[in-house]
N, C-alpha and C positions, 0 to 999 in steps of 0.2 A: 505494500500500499505504502503511495507515494504522500510527501509528508508534505500539504497546502499552507506554503510558505506566502504570507503574502506581499507576494511577491511584487498666476499668468503674470510671469515677468512680460512685459510686451514690449520692448525701446521703440522710441518715435521720436524720431528728428527733429528738431526746431525749425521750423519753417518763417520767414516773418509771414503775418498778417499781410491781407491786400489794406489797401487804402478801400476799398469798396467792397462790402459782401457781394459773390457772385450770389445766381440761381442756384448754382453745385452749394453755396453753402446753408441758404436759409431751408433748403431739402427735405423733410421728413427723413428719418431713414429708413430703409426698403426692405419692403416683410421679410424675413426670413426666408429661407425657401427650407422644405423639412425633407428627408432621408427615411421610413424606417427600412429595414432589413433582418428582414425576420426568419428563422431559419426554424424546421419543424421537430421535434425529439431530439433535437443536439445536446448533449449533454455539459457539465459544467468545465467535462473536461478532454472537450475535444478543439481546443485550439492550441496550437504550439506559446504562443503567449500568455496562456494557462497555465503552463509548468507540463505538459504532453509532448516527448520530443519525439515521437514515432507519425505525429501528423504534419504535416506540409502545409501552412498556412501563411504566406507571407505579405498577401497584402491584408490581412485582418489584422496583424502583426503590425505593419504599416502605420494602418491606417492606428493601434495602440499609441506606438511612436509619437505621432501628432498627435496624439489625443489621451482621453485619461479612459483608463482600463477599472472597470469595477465587479470589487472582488464579493460584494454581500446583495447583490440583487435578484429579487426574487420575479418570477411570473406570475402572473394575477391567479394563477390554482396551477394546478399538476398535469391538466390535459388539454388538451387543443381548443375544444368551442369554449369553453368557460375561461382559458386563458387569452384569447384572442378578443370573446366581450369584453375583457377587463382590459386590454391596455388601448382599444378601441374608445372605447365609453366612462373609465378614469375609474368605472362602477363593479360593485361585485356581481358579476355573471347570475347571480339566484335574481337579482332584481332588474335583470334587462331583460328574461325570460331565457334563457340558455343556462341551467345548474351543471347540464351534463352534457357529453359530446352526441352530437347530430348526424344522422344522416341520411338518403335515402326513403325512409320509410317514415323519419318525424314531421309530427304535423307542427312541432314550434321553432321558431326560429326568433330573432331580436327584436324585442317590441318596434312596435311602428316608427313609435313616436320618442324613440330615443333616438339622439344625436351620440352622432361619433364624432373624432377627428375630422373626420373627412366634411360631415355637414357643418361643423363649423368654420373652417376653413373655408368652403367652399363658399359660403354667406360673406369673407370679404375679401370674394377676391382671387380665389388662390385656383390654379387649374390643380383637377385631382385625380390620380390614375392610380389601381390597385392593379399589379398582373400577379398571379399566383393562386393562393388557395384561400377561401374565405372560412368555409367551416359555419358561417352561423343561422344556418339554416336555407332548403333550397328552392321553394317555392318564392316565384316574382314578386312577392311582395317586403320578402325577407334578403333579395340580392344586393349589391354594393351597389347598384343602380339609383336604390333604393334610398341610398345610406348614406350618398354625400358624396359619390366619386362618380365622374363624368368620363372615366373611362375606364373599365373593367378586362383584364383576358385571363382566362381561368381555371378552375374548378371548382366546383358546390361545397366540396368535402375532401375527405382525405382518397391520397389516390391508389390505398388499398379497397377501399369500397367500389371493385369495380367484381364483374364476371371471372377473375381467375385469382381470387383472393385462394389462400393455401390453406385453409382453414376449411373446415365440414362445417356444415349448417349457415349459411355465409351466401343466402342467394340473391348475391345482390345484383342490380342493375347496370345494363351499358354504361358507365362512367362518362359525364356530359362535358364536353371544352367550352366554352362562352366564350363570345366579342360582345361585350354587352350582356341582351339579352336573350341574344340568339346561338343555338348552338351551331358550333365551329364542323365540328368529329367526335365520333364517339372513342371512348377508350383509346388516349391519345398516345404514344409513343413512351415509356416512363426516360428510356436516355435523353431521349430528346427534351426534357422539361426543361432544364437548365440552363439550355443556350436560349431557348425559345422565352420564355422571361425576360433574360437576361435583355434580347433583341429588342422587347418592349419597352422594357422601362430606359434603356438607353436611349434610342427614338420617345420618350416621353421628355426627359432630361431638354434636347435636344431642339426640341417643338417648340416645349418654354422655358427654352434660356435665360428670356427675359422677364418670366418668374413674375408674382410669385409660384411655387408649384407645391406643391404633396405629395410624396413618390411612396407607398406602402408593396412593398414587395416581398410579399409572405410564400417563399422558396415551399415546393412541395417532399424535399429532400434535407437530411437525409434519412425521414420517414422511409418505412419499408411498403412495398417495396423499392430496394434501392437501383437507383441506373445512373449511368453515366454516359457522356460520350468517345466513341473512340480514340478522340482524343486524350484523353486522359483514365480509362478503362486500364487495371495493372500498371499504373505510372507510378505509384506512392509507392510500392513491392511490400506494402501493410496490409494489403486485403482489399477489398470493394470500399468497405465504408470511408478507409481513409482513401482511394482513387474521389470517392464524392463528394467530401470533403475541399481535396483540393479540387474540383471544379467549383463549387461556392464560392471557393477563393477567391478562385482566377474571375469569377461571374462581379463579386465585391471589388477587386482591382478595375475589372471595365468600369463600372459606376463610377467609383470616384477618381479615375484619369477621366473622366469622359467630364465629373463635374469640371475637376482641377482645369483641364485644360479649357474650357468656356469661362475658365475666369469666374466662376462662381462659388469656388472654396472658402474665403471667410466671408460669406454669408447665407450658407448650408450649413445646416445641422445635419448629422450623419450619425444614425441609432442600431446598431447589429447588435442583436442579439437570439433569444430561442425561444421557445412558444413553454415548453417544460421539459424535464428531464429527459434520461433516454430510454427508453422502452425494454427493457433488461431481458427480457424472456425470448428477444429475439437475437442473444448472444451475441455472433459477429458480427452479425448488420446491426447492431445497437451500438451508441457512443458509453462514453467512459463518463460518471463521475468523480474522478481521482478522491477518492475514497470515502464521496460522505453518502450518507446513509440510505440505503434505498433507492428508486428512483420512480418513473414518469407513475401518475396513477399513485401515487403517497404524498402526504403534507411536511415527508421528513426532507431534509436539505434536501439530497439527492434531487426528488420529485419538482422542489420548487427552486430549488437555488440554479442560476443561470448566468451565465458570459453577459457582460455588457458592455460595449467600446463606445467612444461618442469623442464626433470632430467636429471644430468649430474653431479652423484656427482665429486665436486673438480674444476667443473667449471662453474657450476649453484651453486647461493647462497640459499643457504636452507634455508629453513621458511620462507623467502620474499614475502613480498607483494609488486609492481610495477606497475607503475598509467599510466607509459609514452604511448603513443599510438603507434600500429603501425597494419599489417594487413600480412593475409595469401599467398600477395603478395610478401613478406617478405621473405620466407622459401625457395623457390628455390635460391634464390640469394642466401641469408645465408648458405642452407646446400652444394650445389656447392663450399660455398667457402670452409666450415669446411676444406669438401674433397679432396681440391685444386683440383675440377673435371671441370677447367672450361675449355671451348674451344674457340681457338681465333676467333673473327667475331660473337659470337652467343651473351656472356655474354653482352655486350650494350646494347642489346634489352631487358633486365628487365624490365618493370616498377618498380617493388619493388625493395626492396634495400639492400643490408646487414647490418643483424640487429644484428651481433656477438656484439656485440658491448653494444646492452642492456641488449642478452644473458647472455653474459660470463663475461665482464665487472664491471655490474653494470654502467657503464658511457653513457653517450651517446651527441652526438654534434646537437642533433635534428633529426625527422624526417622530409622529405620532404613532401609537400600535399595527401591528401589519397583520392582519387572521389570517389566519390560513385553513380557507373554507374545500368543502370536497361535495359538491353535489347536495348543498343543505345542511351540510354536518361542519361544525368551527370545531375542528382540529388540534389545532396549535394559534400561539401567539406570539409575537415577535414584537420586546420592550426596548431600546437600549442593547445591550449586548447578552437580553437574557431570553432565551424562547420557553414558555410551560406549553409542554402538549398532554390535551386532554388524553384518558382511557378511550381506547377505541381502535375495533379491527383494521388492520392495512392488506394490502396485497406482497404476496411475494412468492417472488421466482427460485420455484426448487429444481428446476433443470432447465437451463439458459437453451436454446434452439442453436441449429446451425443453416448455413448459407441460403436464410430467407425463411426456414420457415419453425414458426414460433417454438419455443420448449412449453414445458408446463409452468403458471402461471396461478394459483390461490388469488381470490377475488381478496377473502377476508381469511386468507393464511396464517398472520400476523395478530397478535396482541401487544400490546402496553396501558400500561396502568398511567396513573397520572406523574409527571414526569417532567424535571427542569432540568437545561442544560445552562454553560454561559459559551455561546458561540464564537466567543472571541478565543477561548483557550481550547476549544472543545468544538471545533463545526465538524465535529464528525458525528456526534450523538450518540458517546458513546458512556460520557460520565453522570449520572442522575446522582442532582446535585439539592435536588428538592429536600432529605431528611437535616439535611444542613442549614436551609433555605424557606422553615417553613411559612414566616411573612412575605416573601415576595412568591413563592409558590401559592399560599392563599387570596393574595392580590390578581397576581392575574390568572387562576382561573377562575376567582370573581367576576375577570371581566368578558371570557369563553361563555361564562354560562350566563351571562348579559346578553351579549352577541348572539348568542344562540338562540335566543327569545327573537328577536329581531329578525335571524335567518327564517324561523319556521314560521314567521308570519308572510315573508316572503314569499318560503316555499306555497306557503299554500291554495297559491293560484295555480299548483300542477297537480293536486290530489283532488281534481276535481270530477 
């Protein structure tokens, strides 16, 4: 097991002020461009800049060296649908209509009156484009064009929700690939998806270079079934999963280089992260938690602590590693605040908070408690360095799969009692210190119980 070591000063030239201010001097700052790059099931330990020497991710590593790498960042949930809902709305998924994973048989999706980052920004003059996996409901009223995106190219749900699913008992229909609300083809080639999405994203950036624009690129990889083009297949020397990471890294490099070549770097916030931890039951087709406990589908650190790299030259510190915690629920209020795109009556509904002080100033007054919620159940809370885990059953993998076939996972195979962890000293959640910290444990458990009542009220809508 690898030991996890949590591994702006801008000099400006003084120039003489002109005798008369120009129009450019008087013009307000240009609204920032926003780029969110979201991988699917990528683990905390799946980047070289996060400590994995077996993967080749030079472009993402360069993004980190030109920006900041965050070591204690959390996905909004431990599974795809609720995680994406949290990122795009800044609210717990239980509030917005999608507390659990949806597929081609689901009747629910993100609520029609929910506002996404794209909704806010579109109403303030942004071009909004999404290229990749949506997974917030497949029926027309739930799709991206109804939730703020003027352009959409991609899939309505996960790429393994198709007729070729390797496990029995999954009679999925043909998987549609959409251009806005029109189906272009069914069962698109897995090996082509990263290249296709990258091409679309680059074209969007070039067409909207005058800005402002919001680009949301949720990759279909490295979620199974793994797919990679011939250019990268076999090139890593570490297996198909590492090949896939190489191609994602190439994609990130192409997008960053496009932004830089157009002279947009200083006015563009780029965020690279993952929707949840690795799907461990797929064994050699799954990623690494770098020793963090459990994986996808659990609210332990391996399920929700994910990489986050942020770059915005001159505003985000260069080459820094930051261990302050925050979550994907904070991205919506932060981005909307940056763009001055708030709307009265809606901003107070965020569960996340504006963390521009963490991103841009290097200073923070602290973060409010973050709750780990899984399909309506409040399983843990983090407050400062402490994480309190409530008693609950959780998913365990007893036999990892190989070569794209799932292994054996038991949904409620594990059980934990009430526990407390000091994540600064013990990010692996190995040493329960609740017995020696009774008051802290009692206080945090009470917070969990109180928030559970709130989530219970939200979940009543799904029990009709």
